Each structure stands twice: as C-alpha cells, then as structure tokens.
Residue, then its C-alpha position, 0 to 999 in steps of 0.5 A: m070143304q064139306t056141306v054142313s046140315i043142322s037138324p031141327q033138334a040142334l036148332t031147338d037146342l040153340a034156341e033153348i040155350d039162348d032163352y035160358i041165358t037171356y031169360e033165366l040168367l037175364n044176360p041177353p048180351a052173353a046169350e048173343h055172344l055165345i050163340e054166335k060162337l056156337k054157330g061159328v063152331i058148327s060152320d067150322l065143321a065144314f073145314s075140319p070135320e075130323r077134329g072131333s072125337r068119335y063116341k065109342y060104339t057109334e058113328m057119332m062124333f063130338s066136339t066141344a066149345i068152352s065159353f064163360l066157363e060153360i062147356i057145350f058139346f056138339f054131336y054130329h055125324i058124317l055121311s059121304e060129303v055131308i056133316y050132320a049137326d045132330r045136337v048142341i048140348h050143355s055139359k051139365t045136362k043128362y046128354l047121354q040119356d038124350l042122345l042114345g035114346p030111341g031114334f036118335f039118328v032117325q032124322k025126318e028132316i035136315v035143314p041146310y045150315n047157313a050161319k050168316 
C-alpha cells in the first residue's frame, strides 16, 4: 500500500463541489453522499494507483467516479511511494485548461490525506 497525499487545490475542489450541490442545487444529503464517495476513491488509490489512465504527454494519471449521472475526474501523479492527488474536477468544467496551465505540478505544500 502506498501513501496518498492531497494537494490544497484538490481540497478546494472538494469544498467547491460540496458547496455547489449544497447551496446551488439545494441538496445537502446528495452533497454529503458524493463527497464521501469521492474521498473513498482518493483513499482507494493507495491500494491500486495504477488503475487510472496515463494522460498523454505527461506523468499525470486520471481516474473517474460516476455518481448521480455526474462524472468526476481525479487527476494524480505518483512519485516513488507517494500518490499525489492533484485535482478533483467535474467533467463539465474546462478541466484541461485548468490542469495544463502554468505551474500545474508546482506544489508548494502537500497535505497528508486521511479520509477518516
């Protein structure tokens, strides 16, 4: 089993997904359920980090979660024995523009991830 660390940006992504479903869609139970599912997917990367697909031309990997007809992409990369969760992005956003912009892999801080 490998260690999973989550970036501050991925934590922000999770909070934004939660806020959108809770306050824009007015469905707090659905937000709570989806966020728990997403945290589970991130935690599961420790057991099967190679399950994702490698994004061409980069060392970035991605995996998906489907819930309530929503598709969420998890972008991460692996260095040695650590899996770095970089972003958690809804499929309807312009995620490639966000991901491949300047400084995507420049992380100033890594926060140890513990879903429990």
